C-alpha positions as CSV (number, residue, x, y, z in Angstrom):
1,M,61.6,23.0,-17.9
2,L,58.5,23.8,-16.3
3,N,55.2,21.8,-16.7
4,P,51.9,23.6,-16.2
5,S,49.0,21.3,-16.6
6,A,45.1,21.3,-16.0
7,V,44.5,19.4,-12.8
8,L,41.0,18.0,-11.8
9,Y,40.6,18.0,-8.1
10,G,36.8,17.1,-7.8
11,P,33.3,18.4,-9.5
12,H,34.1,22.1,-11.1
13,D,37.4,22.2,-9.6
14,V,40.3,22.8,-12.1
15,R,43.5,24.1,-11.2
16,I,46.5,25.3,-13.4
17,E,49.7,23.4,-12.1
18,D,53.3,22.8,-12.4
19,R,53.9,19.2,-12.8
20,P,57.3,17.2,-12.5
21,V,58.5,16.9,-16.3
22,P,58.4,13.0,-16.8
23,K,61.2,11.3,-17.7
24,P,60.7,8.6,-20.5
25,A,60.9,5.2,-19.1
26,P,62.4,2.3,-21.8
27,N,60.6,2.3,-24.7
28,Q,58.6,5.5,-24.1
29,V,58.7,8.7,-26.0
30,L,58.6,12.2,-24.4
31,V,56.2,14.3,-25.9
32,E,55.8,18.0,-26.2
33,I,52.0,18.1,-26.1
34,A,50.6,21.1,-28.7
35,A,46.9,20.3,-28.6
36,V,44.1,18.5,-26.6
37,G,40.6,17.7,-27.4
38,I,37.6,18.0,-24.8
39,C,35.6,15.0,-25.0
40,G,32.5,14.3,-23.0
41,S,34.0,12.2,-20.7
42,D,36.5,15.1,-19.5
43,V,33.1,17.4,-18.7
44,H,31.5,14.5,-16.9
45,Y,34.6,13.8,-14.5
46,Y,34.3,17.7,-14.6
47,E,30.7,17.9,-13.9
48,H,30.3,14.7,-11.3
49,G,33.9,13.9,-10.6
50,R,33.2,10.6,-11.2
51,I,32.1,8.1,-14.5
52,G,30.6,5.0,-12.8
53,G,33.1,3.2,-10.6
54,Y,35.7,5.8,-11.6
55,V,36.1,8.4,-9.1
56,V,38.5,11.3,-8.8
57,H,39.4,10.5,-5.6
58,D,43.2,12.1,-6.1
59,P,44.0,15.4,-8.2
60,M,44.1,14.3,-12.2
61,I,45.5,15.9,-14.9
62,I,42.2,16.1,-17.4
63,G,42.5,15.2,-21.3
64,H,42.9,12.5,-23.8
65,E,42.8,13.5,-27.1
66,S,45.9,14.5,-27.9
67,A,49.0,15.2,-30.0
68,G,52.4,17.1,-30.0
69,T,56.1,16.7,-30.6
70,V,58.3,13.8,-29.9
71,V,61.3,15.5,-27.9
72,D,63.2,12.7,-26.0
73,V,63.1,9.0,-25.8
74,G,63.7,6.2,-23.3
75,D,66.1,3.1,-24.0
76,G,65.4,1.0,-26.9
77,V,63.6,3.8,-29.1
78,D,65.0,5.4,-32.0
79,R,66.3,8.7,-31.4
80,N,65.6,9.7,-35.0
81,R,61.8,9.7,-33.8
82,I,62.6,13.1,-32.0
83,G,61.0,16.0,-33.9
84,E,58.1,13.7,-35.0
85,L,54.6,15.1,-34.8
86,V,52.7,12.0,-33.2
87,A,49.1,11.8,-32.2
88,L,48.7,9.7,-29.0
89,E,46.6,6.7,-28.2
90,P,45.7,7.5,-25.1
91,G,45.3,3.5,-23.8
92,V,48.4,1.5,-23.5
93,P,46.8,-2.1,-22.9
94,C,49.2,-5.1,-21.2
95,R,49.3,-6.5,-24.2
96,T,49.5,-10.2,-22.6
97,C,45.9,-10.6,-21.7
98,T,43.0,-13.0,-23.4
99,Q,41.4,-9.7,-24.6
100,C,45.1,-8.1,-25.8
101,L,46.2,-11.7,-27.3
102,W,42.6,-11.6,-29.5
103,G,43.5,-8.1,-30.6
104,R,40.8,-6.8,-28.5
105,Y,43.0,-4.4,-26.6
106,N,40.5,-2.0,-26.2
107,L,39.0,-4.6,-23.4
108,C,42.1,-5.2,-21.6
109,P,41.3,-4.9,-17.9
110,R,44.8,-3.8,-17.1
111,V,44.6,-0.7,-19.6
112,V,46.3,2.4,-18.4
113,F,44.1,5.3,-20.2
114,F,45.0,8.9,-19.8
115,A,42.4,10.8,-17.9
116,T,40.5,7.7,-16.4
117,P,41.5,7.6,-12.8
118,P,43.9,7.3,-11.2
119,V,45.4,7.6,-14.3
120,D,46.8,11.6,-15.8
121,G,45.8,12.8,-19.1
122,S,47.2,15.1,-21.5
123,I,46.4,18.7,-20.8
124,S,50.1,19.0,-19.8
125,H,53.6,20.6,-21.8
126,Y,54.5,17.1,-21.4
127,V,53.7,13.9,-21.5
128,A,55.8,10.1,-21.6
129,I,54.2,7.5,-23.3
130,E,54.8,4.0,-24.9
131,A,56.6,4.8,-28.3
132,A,54.1,2.6,-29.8
133,F,51.2,4.2,-29.0
134,A,52.7,7.6,-30.4
135,H,51.6,7.5,-33.9
136,S,53.4,9.3,-36.5
137,A,51.4,12.0,-38.1
138,P,51.1,12.0,-42.0
139,S,53.2,14.9,-43.2
140,G,51.4,18.3,-43.4
141,L,48.8,17.6,-40.6
142,T,48.8,20.2,-37.7
143,A,48.8,19.0,-34.2
144,E,44.8,19.5,-34.0
145,E,44.0,17.4,-36.9
146,A,46.7,14.9,-35.4
147,A,44.6,15.1,-32.0
148,M,41.6,14.5,-33.4
149,A,42.6,10.9,-34.6
150,E,41.2,10.1,-31.5
151,P,37.3,10.8,-31.9
152,V,38.0,9.4,-35.3
153,S,38.9,6.5,-34.0
154,V,35.8,6.0,-32.4
155,G,34.0,6.4,-35.5
156,I,36.0,3.6,-37.3
157,W,35.7,1.4,-34.7
158,A,31.7,1.8,-34.5
159,A,32.0,1.2,-38.2
160,R,34.0,-2.0,-37.8
161,K,31.7,-3.0,-35.0
162,S,28.8,-2.6,-37.3
163,A,30.5,-4.2,-40.6
164,V,30.1,-1.2,-42.7
165,T,31.2,-1.8,-46.3
166,A,30.6,-0.5,-49.3
167,G,26.8,0.4,-50.5
168,D,25.5,0.0,-47.2
169,R,22.6,2.5,-46.3
170,V,24.1,4.0,-42.8
171,L,21.7,6.1,-40.3
172,I,23.6,8.0,-37.5
173,T,21.4,9.3,-34.9
174,G,23.0,12.4,-33.1
175,A,25.2,15.0,-34.8
176,G,27.4,15.7,-32.2
177,P,31.2,15.6,-32.9
178,I,31.4,11.4,-32.9
179,G,28.0,11.4,-34.9
180,L,29.7,13.7,-37.6
181,L,32.9,11.7,-37.7
182,A,31.4,9.0,-37.9
183,G,29.1,9.9,-40.7
184,Q,32.3,10.9,-42.5
185,V,33.9,7.8,-41.9
186,A,31.2,5.5,-43.0
187,R,31.2,7.6,-46.3
188,A,34.5,6.9,-46.5
189,L,34.2,3.1,-46.3
190,G,31.6,3.2,-49.0
191,A,28.3,3.8,-47.5
192,D,25.4,5.1,-49.5
193,T,25.1,8.6,-48.5
194,P,25.0,8.2,-44.7
195,L,22.1,10.1,-43.2
196,I,22.3,12.1,-39.8
197,T,19.8,13.1,-37.4
198,D,19.3,15.6,-34.3
199,V,17.6,18.1,-32.8
200,S,19.9,21.2,-33.6
201,D,19.4,23.0,-36.5
202,F,23.1,24.4,-36.2
203,R,24.3,20.6,-35.8
204,L,22.4,19.7,-38.8
205,A,23.9,22.8,-41.0
206,R,27.5,21.7,-40.5
207,A,26.7,17.9,-41.2
208,R,25.3,19.4,-44.5
209,D,28.5,21.7,-44.8
210,L,30.5,18.3,-44.6
211,G,28.3,16.7,-47.1
212,L,26.0,14.6,-45.1
213,R,22.4,14.3,-45.5
214,T,20.3,15.2,-42.8
215,A,16.8,14.6,-40.8
216,L,15.1,16.4,-38.1
217,A,15.2,13.8,-35.2
218,G,11.8,12.8,-34.5
219,T,10.7,12.9,-37.9
220,L,9.1,9.7,-39.8
221,L,11.9,8.4,-42.0
222,E,10.7,6.9,-45.2
223,E,13.3,4.8,-45.9
224,E,15.3,1.6,-45.2
225,F,18.8,1.3,-43.5
226,D,21.3,-1.2,-43.3
227,V,23.3,-0.2,-39.9
228,L,22.6,2.2,-37.0
229,L,25.2,4.2,-35.8
230,E,23.5,5.6,-32.4
231,C,25.6,8.2,-31.3
232,S,23.3,10.5,-29.4
233,G,22.5,8.4,-26.1
234,A,19.1,9.3,-26.5
235,A,16.4,6.1,-26.0
236,A,14.2,7.6,-28.2
237,A,17.0,7.8,-31.1
238,L,17.4,4.0,-30.6
239,T,14.0,3.0,-30.7
240,G,13.4,4.8,-33.7
241,G,16.3,4.4,-35.7
242,M,16.1,0.3,-35.0
243,R,12.2,1.0,-36.5
244,A,14.3,2.4,-39.5
245,L,16.6,-0.6,-39.9
246,A,16.1,-3.2,-42.9
247,P,16.2,-7.2,-42.1
248,A,19.4,-8.3,-40.8
249,G,20.3,-4.6,-40.0
250,R,22.9,-3.8,-37.5
251,V,23.1,-1.4,-34.5
252,A,26.4,-0.4,-32.7
253,L,25.7,1.5,-29.2
254,V,28.4,4.5,-29.7
255,G,26.8,7.3,-27.3
256,M,26.7,7.4,-23.6
257,G,22.9,8.5,-22.3
258,A,20.7,6.3,-20.1
259,D,21.9,3.3,-18.1
260,T,19.0,1.4,-19.5
261,V,16.6,1.4,-22.4
262,T,13.5,-0.5,-23.8
263,L,14.3,-3.0,-26.4
264,D,11.7,-4.0,-28.9
265,V,12.4,-8.0,-28.7
266,A,9.8,-8.6,-31.1
267,L,11.4,-6.3,-33.9
268,V,15.0,-7.5,-33.0
269,Q,13.8,-11.3,-33.1
270,G,11.4,-10.4,-36.6
271,R,14.3,-8.8,-38.5
272,E,17.0,-10.5,-36.8
273,L,18.8,-7.6,-35.9
274,S,22.4,-7.5,-34.0
275,V,23.1,-5.2,-31.6
276,T,26.4,-4.1,-30.4
277,G,28.5,-1.9,-28.1
278,V,31.3,0.4,-28.9
279,F,34.1,0.3,-26.1
280,R,36.8,2.7,-27.3
281,Y,38.7,1.2,-30.4
282,A,41.7,-1.1,-31.2
283,N,44.2,-0.8,-34.0
284,T,42.5,2.1,-35.9
285,Y,44.7,5.3,-35.3
286,P,46.8,4.2,-38.4
287,L,43.4,4.5,-40.7
288,A,42.1,7.5,-38.4
289,L,45.5,9.5,-39.4
290,Q,45.4,8.3,-43.3
291,L,41.6,9.4,-43.4
292,I,42.0,12.9,-42.1
293,S,45.2,13.6,-44.1
294,S,43.5,12.5,-47.4
295,G,40.9,14.7,-46.4
296,A,38.0,11.9,-46.7
297,V,37.4,13.0,-43.1
298,N,37.2,16.7,-42.5
299,V,37.8,17.1,-39.0
300,T,38.8,20.8,-38.7
301,D,35.2,22.3,-39.2
302,V,34.1,19.8,-36.0
303,I,36.1,22.2,-34.2
304,T,34.8,25.4,-33.2
305,H,36.6,26.8,-30.4
306,R,39.9,27.1,-29.3
307,F,41.3,27.9,-25.6
308,A,44.9,28.3,-24.2
309,L,45.6,26.1,-21.2
310,Q,45.0,28.3,-18.8
311,D,41.4,28.6,-20.1
312,T,41.0,24.8,-19.8
313,E,38.0,25.7,-17.6
314,R,36.3,27.5,-20.2
315,A,37.2,24.7,-22.5
316,L,35.0,22.5,-20.0
317,T,32.2,24.5,-19.8
318,I,31.5,25.9,-23.5
319,G,28.9,23.7,-24.4
320,Q,26.9,24.9,-21.6
321,T,27.2,28.5,-22.7
322,D,27.2,27.9,-26.5
323,R,24.7,26.0,-28.5
324,S,26.7,26.7,-31.5
325,S,29.9,24.4,-29.9
326,L,31.2,21.0,-31.0
327,K,34.6,20.2,-30.5
328,A,36.9,22.6,-28.1
329,M,40.2,22.5,-28.6
330,V,43.1,23.2,-26.0
331,Y,46.4,24.4,-27.1
332,T,48.8,23.5,-24.2
333,A,52.0,25.3,-25.5
334,T,51.2,28.3,-27.6
335,A,48.1,30.5,-28.1
336,P,45.2,29.3,-30.2
337,S,45.1,30.7,-33.5
338,R,41.5,31.6,-33.1
339,S,38.8,30.9,-30.4
């Protein structure tokens, strides 16, 4: 079998190469990948060849938001899983360290995460992964919908970290893919008509299409909120959003932007605000797939562009050339139905 893969050699250097087909080890499944979403981290690696201390020293297959069909299994895995459509949770933790034993396996220091140097990702025809992290997709889901369980999981984790519950007034700053999905997750969990802000008219229009309230970023918000999900990475959005919080409000830092921001300590102390970081997710995939399957979270309308594997570089750069882009999807085995 051939295994064409999108391999990143360094900044602005992606090559389509044939890689060996992996053999599933004990407790692993071999998945024929069908669809992979492009994440901001993929774009960052493409642009800079690194994220913080993670540097692309050696060629690395890119991509981590993926789904496909189980075509083989290793020892210890039920062969009845062959033929299942699965969503691949891209981070496999050690499951023995303190963080894992506390259930915070997203913080495992030995996690093996797709497309994080030196680990290969999933824009490839075939990928092997531990069976427990290949989540069965509900009946009726498409591969691209199942692949979106990854960014939906980020929204779920942000909601959990900020304790979103029924009746909460939720503000989301940044109407990119994560913000649009996080807003829908908050609504599904019972939030009171979440409001999302952005500077892009296109993104705000898409948010309204998804049933979210909208406001132009930078405008004065004449209402209070219980929760801020900061998904833009913009320092001004964080500052303005925190000022709109009610006493005992909660803040989740989701978007990656400036490394440092100025924090209004008097505001945090005077209103007893709680601020938390969001790093990936843990134990979210079953709920993510359920929310997508039920229609509570619409992922299809967040996907704006579709590409074949050989056009992976276009998928990585479409955000720079098309202002109407949100989520690009790469089809690894078949031609995309539309782009």
